Backbone as JSON Lines, residues from 0, in Angstrom:
{"i":0,"aa":"Y","n":[-22.25,-14.53,-18.95],"ca":[-21.76,-15.73,-19.37],"c":[-21.48,-16.0,-20.82]}
{"i":1,"aa":"C","n":[-20.62,-16.85,-21.12],"ca":[-20.5,-17.31,-22.4],"c":[-19.79,-18.82,-22.26]}
{"i":2,"aa":"T","n":[-20.76,-19.2,-23.54],"ca":[-20.67,-20.54,-23.47],"c":[-19.6,-20.9,-24.78]}
{"i":3,"aa":"R","n":[-18.47,-21.38,-24.47],"ca":[-17.29,-22.04,-25.14],"c":[-17.8,-23.13,-26.35]}
{"i":4,"aa":"H","n":[-17.27,-23.53,-27.21],"ca":[-17.25,-24.25,-28.53],"c":[-17.6,-25.59,-27.64]}
{"i":5,"aa":"D","n":[-16.77,-26.24,-26.8],"ca":[-16.66,-26.89,-25.87],"c":[-18.56,-27.58,-25.38]}
{"i":6,"aa":"G","n":[-19.52,-26.38,-24.94],"ca":[-20.36,-26.49,-24.16],"c":[-19.72,-26.15,-23.01]}
{"i":7,"aa":"S","n":[-19.03,-25.42,-22.36],"ca":[-18.47,-25.1,-21.19],"c":[-19.18,-23.77,-20.94]}
{"i":8,"aa":"I","n":[-19.49,-23.12,-19.49],"ca":[-19.44,-22.09,-19.69],"c":[-18.48,-21.05,-18.93]}
{"i":9,"aa":"R","n":[-18.3,-19.8,-19.41],"ca":[-17.45,-19.28,-18.57],"c":[-18.02,-17.62,-18.11]}
{"i":10,"aa":"K","n":[-17.66,-16.98,-17.26],"ca":[-17.53,-15.93,-16.99],"c":[-17.33,-14.78,-18.02]}
{"i":11,"aa":"S","n":[-17.91,-13.76,-18.3],"ca":[-17.51,-12.53,-19.56],"c":[-16.47,-11.95,-18.71]}
{"i":12,"aa":"S","n":[-15.45,-11.33,-19.49],"ca":[-14.39,-10.43,-18.71],"c":[-14.81,-9.08,-17.77]}
{"i":13,"aa":"T","n":[-16.4,-8.67,-18.22],"ca":[-17.05,-7.86,-17.41],"c":[-17.42,-8.56,-16.05]}
{"i":14,"aa":"E","n":[-18.24,-9.91,-16.21],"ca":[-18.23,-10.31,-14.91],"c":[-16.84,-10.09,-13.92]}
{"i":15,"aa":"R","n":[-16.22,-10.93,-14.49],"ca":[-14.93,-11.46,-14.15],"c":[-14.35,-9.73,-13.31]}
{"i":16,"aa":"R","n":[-14.4,-8.75,-14.11],"ca":[-13.87,-7.89,-13.58],"c":[-14.55,-7.38,-12.15]}
{"i":17,"aa":"G","n":[-15.74,-7.73,-12.32],"ca":[-16.84,-6.98,-11.13],"c":[-16.56,-7.85,-9.85]}
{"i":18,"aa":"S","n":[-16.16,-9.45,-10.14],"ca":[-15.86,-10.15,-8.98],"c":[-15.17,-10.15,-8.63]}
{"i":19,"aa":"I","n":[-13.74,-9.15,-8.84],"ca":[-12.6,-8.92,-8.83],"c":[-13.04,-7.55,-7.74]}
{"i":20,"aa":"M","n":[-13.26,-6.44,-8.16],"ca":[-13.58,-5.54,-7.75],"c":[-14.53,-5.84,-6.38]}
{"i":21,"aa":"N","n":[-15.51,-6.72,-6.23],"ca":[-16.4,-7.07,-5.57],"c":[-15.34,-7.53,-4.28]}
{"i":22,"aa":"K","n":[-14.79,-8.66,-4.66],"ca":[-13.78,-9.45,-3.73],"c":[-13.0,-8.0,-3.03]}
{"i":23,"aa":"A","n":[-12.26,-7.51,-3.93],"ca":[-11.49,-6.06,-3.05],"c":[-12.35,-5.11,-2.29]}
{"i":24,"aa":"L","n":[-13.53,-4.39,-2.28],"ca":[-14.11,-4.65,-1.66],"c":[-15.01,-4.77,-0.37]}
{"i":25,"aa":"K","n":[-14.93,-6.08,-0.28],"ca":[-15.17,-6.99,0.76],"c":[-13.56,-6.45,1.72]}
{"i":26,"aa":"E","n":[-12.66,-6.86,0.95],"ca":[-11.85,-6.82,1.65],"c":[-11.24,-5.67,2.83]}
{"i":27,"aa":"L","n":[-11.9,-4.47,1.85],"ca":[-11.58,-3.0,2.09],"c":[-12.38,-3.09,2.73]}
{"i":28,"aa":"L","n":[-13.98,-3.78,3.27],"ca":[-14.64,-3.7,4.29],"c":[-14.26,-4.3,5.7]}
{"i":29,"aa":"G","n":[-13.49,-5.23,5.68],"ca":[-13.23,-5.99,6.33],"c":[-12.29,-5.4,7.06]}
{"i":30,"aa":"K","n":[-10.93,-4.46,6.53],"ca":[-10.33,-3.7,7.43],"c":[-10.61,-2.64,7.47]}
{"i":31,"aa":"E","n":[-11.76,-1.85,7.14],"ca":[-12.56,-0.94,7.74],"c":[-13.11,-0.65,8.92]}
{"i":32,"aa":"M","n":[-13.59,-2.51,9.36],"ca":[-14.28,-2.84,10.21],"c":[-13.28,-2.84,11.7]}
{"i":33,"aa":"D","n":[-12.1,-3.51,11.16],"ca":[-11.18,-3.84,12.33],"c":[-10.46,-2.32,12.84]}
{"i":34,"aa":"D","n":[-10.24,-1.49,11.47],"ca":[-10.29,0.39,11.94],"c":[-11.13,0.51,13.27]}
{"i":35,"aa":"L","n":[-12.45,0.33,12.9],"ca":[-13.86,0.83,13.33],"c":[-13.59,0.02,15.22]}
{"i":36,"aa":"K","n":[-13.77,-0.71,15.14],"ca":[-13.54,-1.78,16.0],"c":[-12.4,-0.88,17.2]}
{"i":37,"aa":"N","n":[-11.06,-0.62,16.51],"ca":[-9.98,-0.27,17.77],"c":[-10.14,0.83,17.85]}
{"i":38,"aa":"A","n":[-11.0,1.61,17.03],"ca":[-11.57,3.41,17.69],"c":[-12.51,3.0,18.38]}
{"i":39,"aa":"C","n":[-13.75,2.47,17.97],"ca":[-14.9,2.11,19.38],"c":[-13.6,1.46,20.66]}
{"i":40,"aa":"D","n":[-12.87,0.95,20.65],"ca":[-12.4,0.94,22.05],"c":[-11.82,1.64,22.71]}
{"i":41,"aa":"S","n":[-10.65,2.1,21.71],"ca":[-10.23,3.44,22.43],"c":[-10.96,4.53,22.59]}
{"i":42,"aa":"L","n":[-12.57,4.69,22.25],"ca":[-13.28,5.79,22.47],"c":[-13.93,5.3,23.88]}
{"i":43,"aa":"E","n":[-14.49,4.02,24.05],"ca":[-15.03,3.64,25.19],"c":[-14.14,3.29,26.37]}
{"i":44,"aa":"Y","n":[-12.7,3.59,26.42],"ca":[-11.93,3.96,27.22],"c":[-11.73,5.22,28.1]}
{"i":45,"aa":"S","n":[-11.48,6.05,27.03],"ca":[-11.79,7.55,27.27],"c":[-13.07,7.96,27.49]}
{"i":46,"aa":"Y","n":[-14.12,7.38,26.81],"ca":[-15.48,7.69,27.94],"c":[-15.76,7.19,29.07]}
{"i":47,"aa":"D","n":[-14.91,6.11,29.2],"ca":[-15.35,5.64,30.77],"c":[-14.34,6.35,31.88]}
{"i":48,"aa":"R","n":[-13.44,6.97,31.38],"ca":[-12.48,8.07,31.89],"c":[-13.0,9.1,32.31]}
{"i":49,"aa":"C","n":[-13.9,9.45,31.36],"ca":[-14.55,10.81,31.53],"c":[-15.7,11.01,31.88]}
{"i":50,"aa":"C","n":[-16.97,10.42,32.19],"ca":[-18.08,10.18,32.4],"c":[-18.13,10.7,34.12]}
{"i":51,"aa":"S","n":[-17.5,10.35,34.4],"ca":[-17.77,10.81,36.12],"c":[-17.16,12.29,36.53]}
{"i":52,"aa":"L","n":[-16.58,12.63,35.1],"ca":[-15.9,14.19,35.69],"c":[-17.12,15.08,35.34]}
{"i":53,"aa":"T","n":[-16.75,16.32,36.02],"ca":[-17.49,17.72,36.13],"c":[-16.94,18.41,34.83]}
{"i":54,"aa":"I","n":[-17.87,18.99,34.4],"ca":[-17.27,19.79,33.16],"c":[-17.81,20.8,33.72]}
{"i":55,"aa":"R","n":[-16.43,21.69,34.04],"ca":[-16.39,23.35,34.13],"c":[-15.43,24.22,34.06]}
{"i":56,"aa":"A","n":[-15.73,25.29,33.99],"ca":[-14.29,26.67,33.95],"c":[-13.59,26.27,34.87]}
{"i":57,"aa":"G","n":[-11.97,26.25,33.89],"ca":[-10.82,26.11,34.91],"c":[-10.49,24.81,35.07]}
{"i":58,"aa":"L","n":[-10.59,24.05,34.19],"ca":[-10.35,22.2,34.26],"c":[-8.87,22.17,34.73]}
{"i":59,"aa":"D","n":[-8.58,21.43,35.04],"ca":[-6.84,21.1,35.53],"c":[-6.36,20.07,34.43]}
{"i":60,"aa":"Y","n":[-5.25,20.26,33.86],"ca":[-4.25,19.96,32.81],"c":[-5.03,18.39,32.79]}
{"i":61,"aa":"E","n":[-4.78,17.59,33.86],"ca":[-5.03,16.35,33.27],"c":[-6.59,15.72,32.99]}
{"i":62,"aa":"T","n":[-7.96,16.73,33.62],"ca":[-8.83,16.63,32.84],"c":[-8.97,17.2,31.79]}
{"i":63,"aa":"M","n":[-8.63,17.96,31.37],"ca":[-8.48,18.64,30.07],"c":[-7.89,17.56,29.0]}
{"i":64,"aa":"E","n":[-6.97,16.91,29.36],"ca":[-6.31,15.92,28.42],"c":[-7.14,14.5,28.5]}
{"i":65,"aa":"R","n":[-7.64,14.18,29.48],"ca":[-8.57,13.25,29.12],"c":[-9.71,13.5,28.16]}
{"i":66,"aa":"F","n":[-10.52,14.99,28.27],"ca":[-11.3,15.38,27.45],"c":[-10.72,15.36,26.34]}
{"i":67,"aa":"E","n":[-9.72,15.97,25.9],"ca":[-9.03,16.04,24.65],"c":[-9.02,14.72,24.24]}
{"i":68,"aa":"A","n":[-8.49,13.83,24.58],"ca":[-8.44,12.49,24.3],"c":[-10.08,11.77,23.65]}
{"i":69,"aa":"L","n":[-10.96,12.38,24.43],"ca":[-12.2,11.78,24.25],"c":[-12.48,12.42,23.25]}
{"i":70,"aa":"T","n":[-12.28,13.63,22.77],"ca":[-13.33,14.07,21.96],"c":[-12.38,13.96,20.08]}
{"i":71,"aa":"A","n":[-10.66,13.5,20.44],"ca":[-10.06,13.28,19.39],"c":[-10.87,11.67,18.91]}
{"i":72,"aa":"R","n":[-10.9,10.99,19.61],"ca":[-11.16,9.97,19.59],"c":[-12.84,9.36,18.91]}
{"i":73,"aa":"F","n":[-13.56,10.76,19.64],"ca":[-14.86,10.6,19.06],"c":[-14.78,10.96,17.34]}
{"i":74,"aa":"A","n":[-14.21,12.22,17.35],"ca":[-13.89,12.72,15.73],"c":[-13.35,11.32,14.67]}
{"i":75,"aa":"R","n":[-12.84,10.56,15.48],"ca":[-11.88,9.51,14.57],"c":[-12.84,8.33,14.36]}
{"i":76,"aa":"L","n":[-13.31,8.08,15.24],"ca":[-14.49,7.25,14.94],"c":[-15.72,7.32,14.5]}
{"i":77,"aa":"S","n":[-16.06,8.68,14.09],"ca":[-16.99,9.52,13.39],"c":[-16.99,9.23,12.25]}
{"i":78,"aa":"D","n":[-15.39,9.48,11.74],"ca":[-14.38,9.49,10.53],"c":[-14.83,8.55,10.08]}
{"i":79,"aa":"I","n":[-14.2,7.07,10.77],"ca":[-13.97,6.16,10.39],"c":[-15.44,5.85,9.91]}
{"i":80,"aa":"M","n":[-16.57,5.83,10.23],"ca":[-17.94,5.5,10.5],"c":[-18.47,6.34,9.06]}
{"i":81,"aa":"I","n":[-18.4,7.31,9.09],"ca":[-19.18,7.76,8.21],"c":[-18.36,8.22,6.59]}
{"i":82,"aa":"Q","n":[-17.33,8.26,6.76],"ca":[-16.5,8.67,5.56],"c":[-15.75,7.17,5.1]}
{"i":83,"aa":"K","n":[-15.19,6.53,5.45],"ca":[-15.19,5.09,5.02],"c":[-15.92,4.07,4.92]}
{"i":84,"aa":"V","n":[-16.28,3.4,6.17],"ca":[-17.93,2.3,6.39],"c":[-18.67,2.6,5.09]}
{"i":85,"aa":"F","n":[-19.21,3.6,5.64],"ca":[-20.66,3.97,4.73],"c":[-20.46,4.06,3.61]}
{"i":86,"aa":"R","n":[-19.35,4.86,2.97],"ca":[-19.07,4.98,1.84],"c":[-18.98,3.2,1.08]}
{"i":87,"aa":"T","n":[-18.25,2.94,1.81],"ca":[-18.24,1.12,1.38],"c":[-19.12,0.16,1.45]}
{"i":88,"aa":"L","n":[-19.81,0.86,1.93],"ca":[-21.53,0.16,2.14],"c":[-21.84,0.62,1.11]}
{"i":89,"aa":"D","n":[-21.96,1.82,1.01],"ca":[-22.74,2.2,-0.22],"c":[-22.41,1.5,-1.48]}
{"i":90,"aa":"T","n":[-21.3,1.7,-2.0],"ca":[-20.59,0.87,-2.93],"c":[-21.1,-0.38,-3.04]}
{"i":91,"aa":"L","n":[-20.81,-1.05,-1.9],"ca":[-20.83,-2.68,-2.25],"c":[-22.44,-3.26,-2.29]}
{"i":92,"aa":"D","n":[-23.77,-1.9,-1.86],"ca":[-24.9,-2.15,-1.9],"c":[-25.73,-1.08,-3.44]}
{"i":93,"aa":"L","n":[-24.41,-0.75,-4.12],"ca":[-25.05,-0.43,-5.33],"c":[-25.7,1.59,-4.97]}
{"i":94,"aa":"E","n":[-25.37,1.67,-4.53],"ca":[-25.71,3.04,-3.88],"c":[-25.19,4.5,-4.98]}
{"i":95,"aa":"D","n":[-25.53,5.2,-4.8],"ca":[-24.49,6.36,-5.28],"c":[-24.17,7.01,-4.22]}
{"i":96,"aa":"R","n":[-22.84,7.4,-4.49],"ca":[-22.05,8.18,-3.29],"c":[-22.63,9.48,-2.73]}
{"i":97,"aa":"G","n":[-23.49,10.72,-3.13],"ca":[-24.17,11.45,-2.59],"c":[-23.25,12.14,-1.24]}
{"i":98,"aa":"T","n":[-24.1,12.85,-1.14],"ca":[-23.76,13.83,0.16],"c":[-23.28,12.56,1.65]}
{"i":99,"aa":"V","n":[-22.56,13.87,2.49],"ca":[-22.26,13.12,3.65],"c":[-24.16,12.29,4.14]}
{"i":100,"aa":"R","n":[-25.0,13.6,4.5],"ca":[-26.33,13.37,4.67],"c":[-26.84,12.22,4.02]}
{"i":101,"aa":"D","n":[-26.91,11.87,2.66],"ca":[-26.84,10.69,2.17],"c":[-26.69,9.52,2.8]}
{"i":102,"aa":"R","n":[-25.39,9.3,3.21],"ca":[-24.71,8.4,3.51],"c":[-25.31,8.43,4.87]}
{"i":103,"aa":"I","n":[-25.78,9.02,5.67],"ca":[-26.2,8.54,7.12],"c":[-27.66,7.87,6.82]}
{"i":104,"aa":"N","n":[-28.47,8.91,6.01],"ca":[-29.93,8.53,5.83],"c":[-29.93,7.19,4.96]}
{"i":105,"aa":"R","n":[-28.92,6.56,4.25],"ca":[-29.04,5.26,3.81],"c":[-28.49,4.05,5.1]}
{"i":106,"aa":"A","n":[-27.7,4.9,5.75],"ca":[-27.77,4.24,7.11],"c":[-28.1,3.72,7.64]}
{"i":107,"aa":"E","n":[-29.45,4.72,8.03],"ca":[-30.47,4.66,9.0],"c":[-31.3,3.96,8.17]}
{"i":108,"aa":"K","n":[-31.6,3.67,6.97],"ca":[-32.54,2.82,6.24],"c":[-32.5,1.28,6.26]}
{"i":109,"aa":"R","n":[-30.86,1.22,6.24],"ca":[-30.44,-0.09,6.22],"c":[-30.44,-0.66,8.21]}
{"i":110,"aa":"G","n":[-30.71,-0.18,8.48],"ca":[-31.04,-0.26,10.35],"c":[-29.64,-0.27,11.18]}
{"i":111,"aa":"V","n":[-28.57,0.18,10.2],"ca":[-27.27,0.18,11.2],"c":[-27.25,1.4,12.02]}
{"i":112,"aa":"I","n":[-27.75,2.56,11.88],"ca":[-28.16,3.27,12.75],"c":[-29.81,3.56,13.45]}
{"i":113,"aa":"E","n":[-29.65,4.52,14.75],"ca":[-31.16,4.35,14.95],"c":[-31.65,5.85,14.76]}
{"i":114,"aa":"S","n":[-30.8,6.91,14.35],"ca":[-31.53,8.15,14.1],"c":[-30.52,8.5,13.44]}
{"i":115,"aa":"T","n":[-30.94,9.58,12.31],"ca":[-29.8,10.36,11.26],"c":[-29.98,11.7,11.84]}
{"i":116,"aa":"D","n":[-30.66,12.36,13.0],"ca":[-30.68,13.43,13.57],"c":[-29.58,13.49,14.44]}
{"i":117,"aa":"D","n":[-29.45,12.25,15.55],"ca":[-28.18,12.02,16.1],"c":[-26.61,11.94,15.36]}
{"i":118,"aa":"F","n":[-26.64,11.69,14.26],"ca":[-25.26,11.47,12.91],"c":[-24.98,12.6,12.76]}
{"i":119,"aa":"V","n":[-26.42,13.47,12.04],"ca":[-25.93,14.68,11.76],"c":[-25.55,15.69,12.77]}
{"i":120,"aa":"E","n":[-25.68,15.31,14.09],"ca":[-25.4,16.47,14.88],"c":[-23.56,15.4,15.37]}
{"i":121,"aa":"I","n":[-23.92,14.5,15.28],"ca":[-22.15,14.07,15.23],"c":[-21.47,14.58,14.75]}
{"i":122,"aa":"R","n":[-21.67,14.01,13.49],"ca":[-21.18,15.17,12.49],"c":[-20.61,16.38,12.95]}
{"i":123,"aa":"M","n":[-21.51,17.05,12.87],"ca":[-21.68,18.32,13.48],"c":[-20.62,19.13,14.72]}
{"i":124,"aa":"V","n":[-20.2,17.93,15.32],"ca":[-19.85,18.27,16.44],"c":[-18.66,18.02,16.04]}
{"i":125,"aa":"R","n":[-18.01,16.59,15.39],"ca":[-17.05,16.35,14.95],"c":[-16.43,17.79,13.85]}
{"i":126,"aa":"N","n":[-16.94,18.36,12.89],"ca":[-16.26,19.37,12.33],"c":[-16.2,20.59,13.62]}
{"i":127,"aa":"E","n":[-16.82,20.78,14.88],"ca":[-16.57,21.6,15.6],"c":[-15.08,21.9,16.55]}
{"i":128,"aa":"I","n":[-14.93,19.85,16.64],"ca":[-13.83,19.94,17.42],"c":[-12.37,19.92,16.68]}
{"i":129,"aa":"A","n":[-12.59,19.68,15.16],"ca":[-11.37,20.14,14.35],"c":[-11.21,21.61,14.24]}
{"i":130,"aa":"H","n":[-12.23,22.34,14.52],"ca":[-12.31,23.72,14.03],"c":[-12.5,24.85,15.66]}
{"i":131,"aa":"E","n":[-12.39,24.62,16.57],"ca":[-12.75,25.26,17.43],"c":[-11.47,25.43,18.54]}
{"i":132,"aa":"Y","n":[-11.18,26.54,18.76],"ca":[-10.47,26.47,19.51],"c":[-10.93,27.46,21.34]}
{"i":133,"aa":"K","n":[-12.26,27.76,21.1],"ca":[-12.28,29.14,22.24],"c":[-12.85,27.91,23.77]}
{"i":134,"aa":"S","n":[-12.02,28.48,24.61],"ca":[-12.22,27.47,26.04],"c":[-13.48,27.61,26.35]}
{"i":135,"aa":"E","n":[-14.83,28.53,26.24],"ca":[-15.9,28.55,26.75],"c":[-16.77,27.4,25.58]}
{"i":136,"aa":"T","n":[-16.1,27.78,24.36],"ca":[-16.84,26.71,23.47],"c":[-16.42,25.04,23.72]}
{"i":137,"aa":"I","n":[-15.24,24.58,24.08],"ca":[-14.98,23.8,23.87],"c":[-15.37,23.0,25.07]}
{"i":138,"aa":"L","n":[-15.8,23.32,26.64],"ca":[-16.52,22.89,27.06],"c":[-18.09,21.83,27.03]}
{"i":139,"aa":"E","n":[-18.79,23.01,25.91],"ca":[-19.92,22.58,25.62],"c":[-19.47,21.04,24.5]}
{"i":140,"aa":"I","n":[-18.49,21.39,23.75],"ca":[-18.58,20.31,22.99],"c":[-17.78,18.99,23.9]}
{"i":141,"aa":"F","n":[-17.03,18.99,25.07],"ca":[-17.12,18.45,25.82],"c":[-18.53,17.28,26.21]}
{"i":142,"aa":"E","n":[-19.27,18.17,26.64],"ca":[-20.8,17.98,26.92],"c":[-21.14,17.23,25.86]}
{"i":143,"aa":"R","n":[-21.57,17.85,24.74],"ca":[-22.09,17.4,23.48],"c":[-21.66,15.95,23.48]}
{"i":144,"aa":"V","n":[-19.85,15.7,23.4],"ca":[-19.39,14.53,22.84],"c":[-19.98,13.39,24.03]}
{"i":145,"aa":"L","n":[-20.23,13.67,24.69],"ca":[-20.44,12.79,26.81],"c":[-21.75,12.56,25.93]}
{"i":146,"aa":"T","n":[-22.75,13.63,25.62],"ca":[-24.2,12.28,25.23],"c":[-24.16,11.73,23.87]}
{"i":147,"aa":"L","n":[-23.05,12.36,23.44],"ca":[-23.15,11.29,21.61],"c":[-22.75,10.45,21.94]}
{"i":148,"aa":"T","n":[-22.02,9.98,22.61],"ca":[-20.89,8.86,22.42],"c":[-21.65,7.42,22.38]}
{"i":149,"aa":"P","n":[-22.63,7.65,23.36],"ca":[-22.86,6.38,23.09],"c":[-23.67,5.53,22.08]}
{"i":150,"aa":"S","n":[-24.41,6.84,20.85],"ca":[-25.44,6.55,20.02],"c":[-24.14,5.94,19.19]}
{"i":151,"aa":"L","n":[-22.89,6.78,18.97],"ca":[-22.04,6.55,18.43],"c":[-21.31,5.42,18.64]}
{"i":152,"aa":"M","n":[-21.18,4.92,19.91],"ca":[-20.38,3.45,19.96],"c":[-21.56,2.21,19.6]}
{"i":153,"aa":"K","n":[-23.09,2.26,19.64],"ca":[-24.46,1.55,19.68],"c":[-24.14,1.17,18.09]}
{"i":154,"aa":"A","n":[-23.64,2.2,16.89],"ca":[-23.58,2.06,15.75],"c":[-22.68,1.32,15.12]}
{"i":155,"aa":"V","n":[-21.66,1.14,15.97],"ca":[-20.99,-0.32,15.57],"c":[-21.05,-1.72,15.7]}
{"i":156,"aa":"E","n":[-22.2,-1.07,17.02],"ca":[-22.23,-2.9,17.0],"c":[-23.4,-3.08,15.46]}
{"i":157,"aa":"G","n":[-24.26,-2.38,15.05],"ca":[-25.42,-2.03,13.96],"c":[-25.08,-2.14,12.75]}
{"i":158,"aa":"I","n":[-23.42,-1.73,12.44],"ca":[-22.22,-1.84,11.12],"c":[-21.93,-3.78,11.01]}
{"i":159,"aa":"E","n":[-21.45,-3.98,12.72],"ca":[-20.82,-5.24,12.47],"c":[-22.17,-5.81,12.09]}
{"i":160,"aa":"T","n":[-23.33,-5.98,12.37],"ca":[-24.47,-6.98,12.06],"c":[-24.83,-6.9,10.47]}
{"i":161,"aa":"Y","n":[-24.75,-5.5,9.82],"ca":[-25.25,-5.6,9.0],"c":[-23.99,-5.99,8.18]}
{"i":162,"aa":"S","n":[-22.71,-5.49,8.36],"ca":[-21.98,-6.1,6.85],"c":[-21.69,-7.43,7.35]}
{"i":163,"aa":"T","n":[-21.59,-8.64,8.22],"ca":[-21.41,-9.74,8.12],"c":[-22.12,-10.71,6.97]}
{"i":164,"aa":"K","n":[-23.56,-9.41,6.3],"ca":[-23.35,-10.2,5.2],"c":[-22.29,-10.08,3.64]}
{"i":165,"aa":"Y","n":[-21.69,-9.41,4.09],"ca":[-20.88,-9.39,3.19],"c":[-19.08,-9.66,3.56]}
{"i":166,"aa":"L","n":[-18.9,-10.16,4.88],"ca":[-17.94,-10.41,5.25],"c":[-18.13,-12.32,6.0]}
{"i":167,"aa":"E","n":[-18.88,-12.87,5.16],"ca":[-19.07,-14.14,5.78],"c":[-18.29,-14.9,4.64]}
């Protein structure tokens, strides 16, 4: 703070810039939280449609389409969470950027996620979704996505709770 000649106090230009930057980051977090909730709702819809289906070789086109929608929505939610929201929280918490693994570890320390192991696997599955085209492997991916989706969706709740300190 700077004291003016009339005795009043004003923020320094560095503090004003920090305040403006912090406001912009909070607005960004708000937008990312909206994206996160929308992606979670879409994933939940696909998850509910796929839970009762049997994964086996020779799936019909309609079933394949349901599972492909599920995997795409799973990948989207994990990207928004890990690549956007976790990064923004790190910046707001004054953490170094680091690797994807660092962001996941910090998310667990914050109590946002329950297990780094689950999220490392979520990230690995997301990468496999983006790069895998073999039909026998895709069935394994469908199974893993069904198993990991509840952890991914539950993390949205943890993020919402943690983010309230910045969004209120």
